[in-house]
N, C-alpha and C positions, 0 to 999 in steps of 0.2 A: 612524445614526453613519455619518458618511460618511469612506468611506477613501480614495477616489483611487486613482491609479494606484500597483502595487506590483511586486515582482519577489521571487523566493523566494530567499532567502540561502543562501549554502553559502560556505564556510570558500576554498572554490578561487578563488570568484571575488567573496571579501571588498571587496578595493581595487578591483575595478572599481565593484563595486556604491553604497561610501561616492564612488563618484568621477562618477556617473553622473546627470546632471540630469533635474528634474523626477521624483524618485520620493519620493512620499507615504508608504509605507510596506512592508515588507518580511514574509516568513514565513519562519519557521523551523523546522527537524523538531524534536520535541520532545525526542526518544528520542537527539538527538547535542547536546546541551546538559546541562551540571550543574546541579543542582538550586540553586545555592549559592553560585553565580557566571555571569560571561557573559564572550564572548569579547571583548575591547576592539576592536573593528571593531562589535558590538551595544551597546557601552557607547558610542562616540562617536556613533551614529547614533542612540540614543535621547535626548542629549543635544542634539543637532542637532533635536529634536521631532518622527524619525520614529518611528512605531507600530511594534512588533514583536509580531507576532502565533505562538505557537506551534502545530505542525501534527503531532499526534501519528497515529500508523502503528501501534503494536501492542495499542491495548485491545482489537482485536475484538471491538467492538461487537453485530455482529451474530451472534456463535458463539454455543453452547447454552449455555456457563458465565456465569454472572453476571461481572462485571468484577472483576479483580483490585482489591483495596483499597491494596495495596502501588502499584501504576501511576497507580492514581485519584489517589493520594496524591501522588505523583510529579508528573503532568500537574498537579493544582494548585498544589503548591511551586513551579515551571516559570511559570506563571500570574502569582503572587506577585511572583515576583523581577523577571519584564519589567514587569509593571505594565498589563497587556492588558486589551482592552476585551472580548477575547472568548477561549477555545481553541476547536481546529477537529479531528476525527476524522472517520473513513470509512465507512460503509454497508459491511460484512465481515466475514467472519472468517479469522480468520491464522492457527486453531489447532484443535484437534480431538482426540478421543477422552480419556480418564484416565475418572475416576469415574462418570461418567453413564453410559458406556459399559462399562466395566470392562476397559482398554483400553489400552495406550500412548501417552502423550502424544506428539500430534506437530507439528510449526510447519511451517505452509506456508512461511515467509521473504517473502513477500510478501499482495497481497489479496487474494482471493478470494469471487465475488459468492452472497450470500445469495439462497436461493431466493426467489421475489415469492409465498407462499403466506403463510396464514391464522394458520399455528403459526409460519414463521420471525416474521412482523410482531408475534407476541404476545411472543415470548420479544427481540425487536428492543427494543420500546418498554419492555419493565420495563426491559431491559439500560440505556436512555437513561436511565429516570427516576433510577434509580440513579447514573450519571453527573451526571445534573444536580444531584440531590441532596451532590457530593463535592467538587463542582466552585467555585469563588469567581466565576467569572461565565458568563457563558451560552457555551452548546456550539451552535454547527454541525457540519454532519454534511454527509461528501461522497458524492455517486456513483460509482460505481467502475467503470473500463473493464475487459470482459471478453472473455476467447478463449471462454468455453462457456457453454451456455443450460443449466438445469434443466428438466429434463420437466416437466410437468404445472403450469406456474406458471398461476395465478389471480388474478396483476395485471399491469397493463403498470406500466412501473417509474415515470411520470406518476401513476400509481393510489396505489401502494406508497407513493412521495414526498408526496401525500398524507394516505394515510390515516395515516401516521406524524407529520406535521404536526398534525393535526386530533387527535392523543391526547394526545401530549407538550408541541404547540408548542415545537421545537428549532427551530433557525432552518436553511436550507439553502444549503451552497460547491455550486453547481453549477460541475461540470468541463465545458465545452464541449469540448474533447478528446476529454473520455470519451463524451459524447453520440456523437459521430460515429465513434469506434472501435464502439461499441454500432450504431451502424448498419450499418459492413462488416461487422462479425462476428457480426451477429444479424440485419440489417436491421430495427429497430429507427427508426422516424422518429425525428429528433430533434425536428423542429415541432410531432409529434402528443404527443412527453413535455412540451415545452415547453408547449403548453396545457392538458396536465392538471395538473401539478405546479403547487402557490402560489407563484407567482414574489414577491407579497407577502413572502414568509419568506425569503427570499435573502439574506444576508447577504455575500457576494461570491462572485466567480467566478475560477475558473481556465483558463488560456490552456496549452497547451504544443505541442509537434511530437511526431512519430510517424514511423511509415514502413509500407509497405505491403509483404509480402512475399509472393507465391502467394495472392493472393486473402486472407490476414488482415493487419488494420489491428495493427502494433504500439507501444503507447501507451509509448514509451521515454524522452520528456525527453530526447532527447541527440540530436534533429533539430530543421531551422527550423519554425515553426509553419506549418501552410499551409495556402491558399486555402479547403477545404473548412472548417476549422474557424471562420476567423476570418468565415466565413457563418453559422456556427453562433454566434459571437457576434454577428452582427447580427441576427439571428433573434431571440434573446433579448433584445437592447436595442431591438428596437419592440414589444416586452410589457411592459417594466417597466426604469426606468434603476437599474443596478444597483448598491451602495454601493460597492462596491472591486473592482476586477479587478486580477490580476497574472497574472505572464508565469513559469511554472515552467521550471527546465534545471538537471537533476539532475546529466549529464555531455556528453563530446564539448565541453566550453565554448568558444563560441566568442571572435572579439576583443570587445573593448567598442562600437566601431561598431558590430556584428551585433544585439548584444543592444539596442542602444539604437532601429536599425531594425526591433526583432520591437516591442518598446515603442510607437514611431512610428506602426506599421502596427495596433496595438490602438487606441490614440486615434483614429486614424482612418475608423478600422470604428465603432465606439461616437459617432461626430460625423457619420457620413455614414447611420448605420442611421436608422428612424424612432422617436420617441418614443410613437407612438399606442399603448397597449394595448388588447389585443384587450378586448372588451365580454364576451363570454361565454365562460366555460371550461366543458368539458363536468364533468359532476357526477362525481367517481370514485367506482369501486366502492366500496360500502360493508360491511362485515364484519358475519358474524352474528351474533345476539346472544352473549353469552358463554354463556347457557345451554345452548345450541343446539350447541356445541361443546364436546367431549369433552377430559379433562384429560388430561396427557403431553406438550405441545405439546414442550417442553423436550427431555424425553425423546427425542423422536421426531425431531427436527432433529438433536439429537446424533448420533442413530444417521447419519442421511443423508450430515449434512457429514463424519462420520468414515470411513464407506465410501468419498467422495470425494477426501478429503483423501489416503485411504491408496493410493490408486489411483494417483492422481496422482506422489505421494513415494516410495512402498513398494512400487508394482508388481503389489498384490493386483488381482484382477480388477474393471472396471469398471463402476458400478454399472449397472443396466437404464435403456433409456431415453436415456442419453447418447451423442451424435456419439464416438465413440471415433477418428475423428481428428482431430477437435478437442481432445479429451484427451490424447491423445497432444503437439498443437502445446504443451498447455499444461501437460505434465508436462516437455519440454526447456526452455519458457520457464522455471520453477519452478529447472530443475536451473543451467542457463545464470546466473538473477542470484545463486544461490545460493553458484555459483563466481567471481561477480565481485567477491561482498560481502565473501567468503574473503580476496579477494587486496586489497579495500582491507582490513581488521581485522587479517592479516596479510601483509603485504606481502613479508617474504623468504622467502614460501613459493615465488610465481612465481620469486624469485630464485635460490631453489635447483635449481628444475627446470628453467627457460627456456621455451624453445617446448612444451616438453611440460605443464606445468601445468594448461592446460585440459583435456586429452583426462585425465588421470591424476583431474581432481579430478571430470571428470562420471561416468566410470568405478566411483571408488569412493562416489559418492552416490547411483548407480542405485537397491541395495535399501539404503539406509545412510541412512534418514529423520532429517532434524534435529529434536532434541529439548528444547535445552538452550542456544540459541542461537548467534549466528556465533561467537566465541570460543571456544566448547565443539566446535564444530564443525571450526575449525580445528586444534584440538591433537590432535581424533579424526582428522583428516585427516593429520595430522603422522606420528601416532604407527602408522597405517595402513602408511604407506611406509618404516617405519624395519622392524616387519614382515615386508614381502612385497619387502625388501633394496635400497630405493629411497631417494636416487637411485643410479643405477650408480657414479657416479664417488665414489672412497673421499674425496676430500677434503668435499667437496657433502654425504655421509650424515654428517660427522662435525662439520659445520656443523648440519646439522640437528638431530642427536644433542646437541647443545648448547642449540643453541634450544628442544627440546624439553624438556630437563632444568630449564632457569630459569623453565619455564610451569610444568611439571604434577609434574614429580617429579624425585627426587637422582636416581634413573639411568635409560636405555630401558629399554623392554622382554627383559626377560632370555631366552636361548634356549627355555626353557620357558615363558614369554607367544607368544614368536614360531610356537613348536609348536603351541598349541591353537587359536592364531588360524589357521594355515594349515589345520587339522585342522576345524575350524570351517567356514572357507570352501570348502574342499572337500564338507563335505556339503550345505550351501548351494548348490553350483554356483557360486561367485562364482570 
């Protein structure tokens, strides 16, 4: 299946994408599409023969729980609606807790790395097989960028991916920007990862921009693609001719000519790189025979992931073996992303608070993990503001009250509710 050169479709740049020359296909975030009708821009692109691939972000196939049947059904419905040749997701976990750990369910609001252990691999492979059986088209999985490393990992990234492909037959979506991110943040050599992973399983490739701050690379998808990322793309092209390559941009969208320039740089990199395949690839590590491993890998994975996510979003103590400074960086990054997404889901809230929005939301989120999605998070933040007497401006507070009433209840929190919240927060030291 040859895809060619593509770009991530986003509503903010839909018109620009339709006008860009040489676009063979686009990728759309699956959760941003309805299951029964498409945005007009995607309809027009499909009528022109442009392939549209849905890219999921919420399955959490690397999580300890089995995939949610409702989420799988929704992804399958979008695949059918788009007539796509494949769907894609991530090798990541996005939530933890719940029945396996007898603890509250926690949402990360972002993709978090799976430990490269045999336990985690067993869980991932079973979850992938469940997803494959539920989807009408092949599945490809993406390697993710990470700010943190799990202690006591048993495989490299390339070995982990090779074993995953060997066991499940799943295809790979290789993000070269994520390989560069992990090079800066975790000291992992992109060339080694490319040598170890099965490049013949690559369905397509992502290219995206980021920025380095204080020695940490942030995979923002909101900055231009850098030369080191293009160099990794060249390394990949020297090993295999990927069926498709796609430019991702999620925020701070530049003018059309800059996007066209980045696409041209990608094409030039592919053209200039040698297409000679590496003759020998190191043999990936092999798993012990199943009989030699103890049962309970899903439960152990659940406990480990819940402890990490709780430290990141609920302020509990960091699990042993993690770099505490990096955990703090990851925690701040999750909170900042959460604030940004809530601002998009409920743009009225920054309007009510003005320049105070970000600080107020980060303070609210510090010990209040997200557990039910961004829209419920926005309502919880609005209720918190009203309970604490904010905004200070009476007119703004009345507008916020009406906004909250229309979405959450027939009336705002009464005085007794405010007193209960205040007492609880005082006990918790908030």
